[in-house]
C-alpha positions as CSV (number, residue, x, y, z in Angstrom):
1,M,-85.6,72.6,-66.2
2,E,-82.9,70.1,-67.1
3,P,-79.5,70.4,-65.3
4,I,-77.3,72.9,-67.0
5,K,-74.1,71.5,-68.5
6,K,-71.2,72.9,-66.4
7,N,-67.9,73.3,-68.2
8,K,-65.0,74.9,-66.4
9,A,-63.2,75.2,-69.8
10,I,-65.7,77.8,-71.1
11,P,-63.7,80.5,-72.9
12,K,-63.5,83.9,-71.2
13,A,-64.8,85.5,-74.4
14,T,-68.0,83.3,-74.1
15,A,-68.4,84.2,-70.4
16,K,-68.1,87.8,-71.3
17,R,-70.9,87.6,-73.8
18,I,-73.4,85.8,-71.5
19,P,-74.7,88.9,-69.7
20,L,-75.2,90.5,-73.1
21,Y,-77.2,87.5,-74.3
22,F,-79.2,87.6,-71.1
23,R,-80.1,91.3,-71.4
24,Y,-81.3,91.0,-75.0
25,L,-83.3,87.9,-74.3
26,K,-85.1,89.7,-71.5
27,T,-85.9,92.5,-73.9
28,L,-87.3,89.9,-76.4
29,D,-89.4,88.3,-73.7
30,Q,-90.8,91.6,-72.6
31,S,-91.8,92.3,-76.2
32,G,-93.7,89.0,-76.3
33,I,-91.2,87.1,-78.6
34,K,-90.9,83.6,-77.4
35,R,-88.8,82.0,-80.1
36,I,-85.8,83.2,-82.1
37,K,-83.3,81.7,-84.5
38,S,-79.5,82.4,-84.2
39,N,-79.4,84.4,-87.4
40,E,-82.2,86.7,-86.1
41,F,-80.5,87.0,-82.8
42,S,-77.3,87.8,-84.6
43,Q,-78.8,90.8,-86.4
44,M,-80.2,92.1,-83.1
45,I,-77.0,91.9,-81.0
46,Q,-74.4,92.2,-83.8
47,I,-72.6,89.0,-83.0
48,P,-72.1,86.3,-85.7
49,S,-74.7,83.6,-85.6
50,A,-71.9,80.9,-85.6
51,T,-70.4,82.5,-82.5
52,I,-73.8,82.5,-80.8
53,R,-74.4,78.8,-81.6
54,R,-70.9,77.9,-80.4
55,D,-71.4,79.9,-77.1
56,F,-74.7,78.3,-76.4
57,S,-73.3,74.8,-77.1
58,H,-71.1,75.1,-74.0
59,F,-74.3,74.7,-71.9
60,G,-75.9,71.8,-73.6
61,E,-78.5,71.4,-76.3
62,L,-80.4,74.7,-75.9
63,G,-82.1,74.8,-79.3
64,R,-83.2,72.7,-82.2
65,S,-82.2,72.8,-85.9
66,G,-84.9,74.5,-87.9
67,Y,-86.8,75.7,-84.8
68,G,-84.4,78.0,-83.1
69,Y,-84.3,78.8,-79.4
70,D,-87.0,79.1,-76.8
71,V,-86.6,82.5,-75.3
72,P,-88.0,81.9,-71.8
73,Y,-85.9,78.7,-71.5
74,L,-82.7,80.6,-72.5
75,I,-83.6,83.2,-69.9
76,E,-83.9,80.5,-67.3
77,V,-80.6,78.9,-68.3
78,F,-78.6,82.1,-68.3
79,S,-80.3,83.4,-65.1
80,E,-79.0,80.3,-63.3
81,I,-75.6,80.7,-64.8
82,L,-75.4,84.3,-63.8
83,N,-77.0,83.7,-60.3
84,T,-79.4,86.6,-60.9
85,D,-81.4,85.6,-57.8
86,I,-78.4,86.3,-55.6
87,E,-77.5,89.9,-54.7
88,K,-74.0,91.0,-55.8
89,R,-72.9,93.7,-53.3
90,I,-70.6,96.2,-54.9
91,G,-68.2,98.9,-53.6
92,L,-67.3,101.9,-55.7
93,I,-63.9,103.6,-55.4
94,G,-63.6,107.2,-56.8
95,V,-66.6,109.5,-56.2
96,G,-65.9,111.8,-59.2
97,N,-68.3,112.6,-62.0
98,L,-68.3,109.0,-63.4
99,G,-68.5,107.4,-59.9
100,R,-71.4,109.6,-59.0
101,A,-73.2,108.8,-62.3
102,L,-72.8,105.1,-61.5
103,M,-74.1,105.5,-58.0
104,K,-77.1,107.5,-59.1
105,N,-78.0,104.8,-61.6
106,N,-77.0,101.9,-59.4
107,F,-77.9,99.2,-62.0
108,R,-81.6,100.0,-61.6
109,R,-82.3,97.5,-64.5
110,N,-80.5,94.7,-62.7
111,S,-81.9,94.1,-59.2
112,N,-79.2,91.6,-58.3
113,L,-76.4,94.2,-58.7
114,N,-76.2,96.7,-55.9
115,I,-73.6,99.4,-55.0
116,V,-73.8,99.5,-51.2
117,A,-70.8,101.7,-50.3
118,S,-68.4,104.1,-52.0
119,F,-64.9,105.2,-51.1
120,D,-62.7,108.3,-51.7
121,A,-59.6,110.0,-50.4
122,N,-61.1,113.5,-50.5
123,S,-61.9,114.5,-47.0
124,M,-64.4,117.1,-48.3
125,I,-66.9,114.4,-49.5
126,I,-66.3,111.7,-46.9
127,G,-69.6,111.2,-45.1
128,E,-71.6,112.5,-48.0
129,K,-74.4,110.3,-49.5
130,V,-75.2,109.9,-53.1
131,N,-78.4,108.1,-53.9
132,D,-78.4,107.0,-50.2
133,I,-74.9,105.4,-50.7
134,E,-72.4,106.7,-48.2
135,V,-69.0,107.8,-49.1
136,Y,-66.3,106.3,-46.8
137,D,-62.7,107.1,-46.3
138,I,-60.7,104.8,-48.6
139,E,-58.6,103.8,-45.6
140,K,-61.7,102.1,-44.2
141,L,-62.1,99.9,-47.3
142,K,-61.1,96.6,-45.7
143,E,-63.4,97.2,-42.7
144,I,-66.5,98.2,-44.8
145,V,-65.9,95.4,-47.3
146,R,-66.3,92.9,-44.4
147,K,-69.1,94.7,-42.8
148,E,-71.2,95.1,-46.0
149,G,-70.3,91.8,-47.5
150,I,-68.9,93.4,-50.6
151,T,-67.7,90.9,-53.2
152,T,-66.9,93.2,-56.2
153,V,-65.3,96.6,-56.6
154,I,-65.7,99.3,-59.3
155,M,-62.6,101.6,-59.6
156,T,-63.1,105.0,-61.2
157,V,-59.8,106.5,-60.1
158,P,-57.0,108.2,-62.1
159,S,-54.5,105.9,-63.7
160,D,-51.6,107.3,-61.5
161,K,-53.6,106.3,-58.4
162,A,-54.9,102.9,-59.7
163,Q,-52.1,100.6,-58.6
164,R,-52.1,101.9,-55.0
165,V,-55.9,101.6,-54.8
166,M,-55.7,98.1,-56.4
167,D,-53.3,97.0,-53.7
168,Q,-55.8,98.1,-51.0
169,V,-58.6,96.2,-52.8
170,I,-56.5,93.1,-52.9
171,D,-55.7,93.5,-49.2
172,S,-59.5,93.9,-48.5
173,G,-60.2,90.4,-49.8
174,V,-62.2,91.4,-52.9
175,T,-61.2,89.4,-55.9
176,A,-63.4,90.9,-58.7
177,V,-62.6,94.4,-60.0
178,L,-64.1,96.5,-62.8
179,N,-61.4,99.1,-63.5
180,F,-62.2,102.3,-65.6
181,A,-58.5,103.2,-65.8
182,P,-57.0,101.7,-68.9
183,K,-53.5,101.1,-67.4
184,R,-52.9,97.4,-66.8
185,L,-52.2,96.7,-63.1
186,K,-50.1,94.2,-61.2
187,V,-52.4,91.7,-59.5
188,P,-52.2,88.1,-58.3
189,H,-53.5,85.4,-60.5
190,H,-56.6,84.9,-58.3
191,I,-57.8,88.5,-58.9
192,Q,-60.2,89.0,-61.8
193,V,-59.9,92.4,-63.4
194,Q,-62.0,93.8,-66.2
195,Y,-60.7,96.9,-67.8
196,I,-63.0,99.5,-69.4
197,D,-61.3,102.0,-71.6
198,L,-64.0,104.3,-72.9
199,T,-61.6,105.9,-75.5
200,T,-60.7,102.5,-77.0
201,E,-64.3,101.4,-77.0
202,L,-65.4,104.5,-78.8
203,Q,-62.6,104.2,-81.4
204,T,-63.6,100.6,-82.0
205,L,-67.2,101.6,-82.5
206,I,-66.3,104.3,-85.0
207,Y,-64.0,101.8,-86.9
208,Y,-66.7,99.2,-87.2
209,D,-69.3,101.9,-88.2
210,E,-66.9,103.1,-91.0
211,N,-65.8,99.7,-92.2
212,Y,-68.5,97.2,-91.5
213,N,-71.7,99.1,-91.5
214,G,-74.2,97.0,-93.4
215,T,-72.1,93.9,-93.4
216,D,-73.9,90.6,-92.7
217,L,-72.1,89.5,-89.5
218,S,-73.6,86.0,-89.8
219,V,-71.2,85.1,-92.6
220,L,-68.0,86.5,-91.0
């Protein structure tokens, strides 16, 4: 495999789409499809073909005009970019219904993502195990982060508790956070936070379904 073109100026929007590309490419490979063109991939993942080509161009010449892209090669490229051979150890804060669902699933389709510990302030569930993942007191966050080598945290706490919890996460040394509370939080520049607002995502989906259903995205 040729060295991958590294570019620190890759747009965040492109970086956000890489895991999506990787997941669908794996699906194609498992289905026995070894070559695909950008317009075909566009119809599959609902991203304009021009955007796909532009995203791929950040990593060198990944395809050929008229031929398309070699699926196994793209998987190899994006696997290296995403470091899928390296385990990402994750902590989860907030063992409510959503937190428990995430713990029970525990990224079973992605072997490099692994929730290794969870945290909550409710003394009634501290010490409990969900899918063999222990629930620790949130006050032990910094200690367990160091002990378990946790590099990423998922927060499923109420919005009114989110800033206090985020402050504890920052103090623990973790710099990557997936936050299910839509409220924007105050964080230092070196902390990467991805916000997941299920209501907004659902409303966006409904809007696109009602206004763009059947539209050829490759020409947008």
